[in-house]
C-alpha positions as CSV (number, residue, x, y, z in Angstrom):
1,V,150.4,187.2,74.9
2,Q,147.6,185.5,73.0
3,L,143.9,185.4,73.6
4,Q,141.8,182.5,72.3
5,A,138.0,183.0,72.4
6,S,135.5,180.2,71.9
7,G,131.9,179.2,72.7
8,G,130.0,181.0,70.1
9,G,127.2,179.5,68.1
10,L,123.6,179.6,67.1
11,V,121.0,179.9,69.8
12,Q,117.3,180.7,69.9
13,S,116.0,183.8,71.5
14,G,115.7,183.4,75.2
15,G,118.5,180.9,75.3
16,S,122.0,180.9,76.8
17,L,125.6,180.6,75.8
18,R,128.9,180.7,77.6
19,L,131.9,182.2,76.0
20,S,135.4,181.4,77.1
21,C,138.7,183.3,76.6
22,V,142.1,181.7,77.5
23,V,145.1,183.9,78.0
24,S,148.5,182.4,77.1
25,G,152.1,183.5,76.3
26,R,155.5,183.6,77.9
27,T,155.3,187.3,78.7
28,F,151.9,187.0,80.4
29,S,153.4,186.3,83.8
30,R,154.8,189.9,83.9
31,Y,151.4,191.3,84.5
32,S,150.0,191.1,87.9
33,N,147.3,193.7,87.5
34,Y,145.3,193.8,84.4
35,R,141.7,193.9,83.1
36,M,139.9,191.5,80.8
37,G,137.0,192.7,78.6
38,W,134.5,191.4,76.2
39,F,133.4,193.5,73.2
40,R,131.1,192.7,70.3
41,Q,130.6,193.9,66.8
42,A,127.4,193.4,64.9
43,P,127.2,193.5,61.1
44,G,127.4,197.1,59.9
45,K,128.0,198.5,63.4
46,E,130.9,199.6,65.4
47,R,132.6,197.5,68.1
48,E,130.9,198.0,71.5
49,F,131.8,197.2,75.0
50,V,130.0,194.4,76.7
51,A,131.7,193.6,80.1
52,A,135.0,193.7,81.9
53,I,136.6,192.3,85.0
54,N,139.7,193.2,87.0
55,W,142.0,190.2,87.3
56,S,143.7,190.9,90.7
57,R,141.2,193.3,92.2
58,S,137.5,193.4,92.7
59,G,135.5,195.0,89.9
60,Q,133.1,193.9,87.2
61,Y,131.6,196.3,84.7
62,Y,128.7,195.9,82.3
63,A,127.1,197.7,79.4
64,D,123.6,198.8,80.2
65,S,122.3,196.6,77.4
66,V,123.5,193.4,79.0
67,K,123.1,194.1,82.7
68,G,121.1,191.4,84.5
69,R,121.5,189.1,81.5
70,F,125.3,188.6,81.2
71,T,127.8,187.7,83.8
72,I,131.6,187.9,83.5
73,S,133.8,185.7,85.6
74,K,137.4,184.5,85.7
75,D,139.4,181.5,86.7
76,N,142.8,182.6,88.0
77,A,144.3,179.1,87.9
78,D,143.4,178.5,84.2
79,Y,144.0,182.1,83.1
80,S,140.5,182.1,81.6
81,V,137.7,184.6,81.5
82,Y,134.1,183.7,80.8
83,L,131.0,185.5,79.6
84,Q,127.7,183.7,80.6
85,M,125.0,185.1,78.4
86,S,121.3,184.4,79.3
87,S,118.0,185.6,78.0
88,L,119.6,186.2,74.6
89,I,117.8,188.4,72.1
90,A,118.3,189.0,68.4
91,E,120.2,192.3,69.2
92,D,122.9,190.2,70.9
93,T,123.9,188.7,67.5
94,A,127.5,189.8,66.9
95,V,131.1,188.6,66.8
96,Y,132.4,188.7,70.4
97,Y,136.0,189.5,71.2
98,C,137.9,189.2,74.4
99,A,140.6,191.7,75.1
100,A,143.3,192.5,77.7
101,D,144.2,195.8,79.2
102,F,147.6,195.5,80.8
103,S,147.7,199.0,82.3
104,P,144.1,199.5,83.4
105,G,142.9,202.9,84.4
106,T,139.5,204.3,85.1
107,V,138.1,203.8,81.6
108,V,136.8,200.3,81.1
109,D,134.5,200.6,78.0
110,R,136.8,202.1,75.4
111,S,138.3,199.6,73.0
112,T,141.4,201.7,72.5
113,E,142.3,201.0,76.2
114,Y,142.9,197.4,75.5
115,D,146.2,196.1,74.3
116,T,145.7,192.6,73.0
117,W,142.7,191.1,71.3
118,G,141.5,187.6,70.5
119,Q,140.2,186.5,67.2
120,G,136.5,186.7,67.9
121,T,133.7,184.1,68.2
122,E,130.4,184.5,66.5
123,V,127.1,184.5,68.3
124,T,123.8,184.3,66.4
125,V,120.5,184.6,68.1
126,S,117.5,183.5,66.1
127,S,114.1,185.1,66.8
């Protein structure tokens, strides 16, 4: 299974960006119940949880720092997950990673729960 993230770039404070993550791979069809997440890592900081969504069940989860500003969504037909980011601030500057958890449990915000990661896409918010 491979994850391909895209959509990062340079945006002014208060602006918006939409990140995309496409899931592919021959073994992917084995999984009917999994969770997709977005994490980010700013320079000099640890990777942190941003948002997650269950693929086959209801459930969206957000870090407190992005609630009300970011929206995670999915397209089952295209095997894609999106992160719509609005009202961006300088603190949102980071490399954003999408990840897949193929045996999701109750923990959604721990990076070690996720099995497969994309390569990251860089978001820079200028103040």
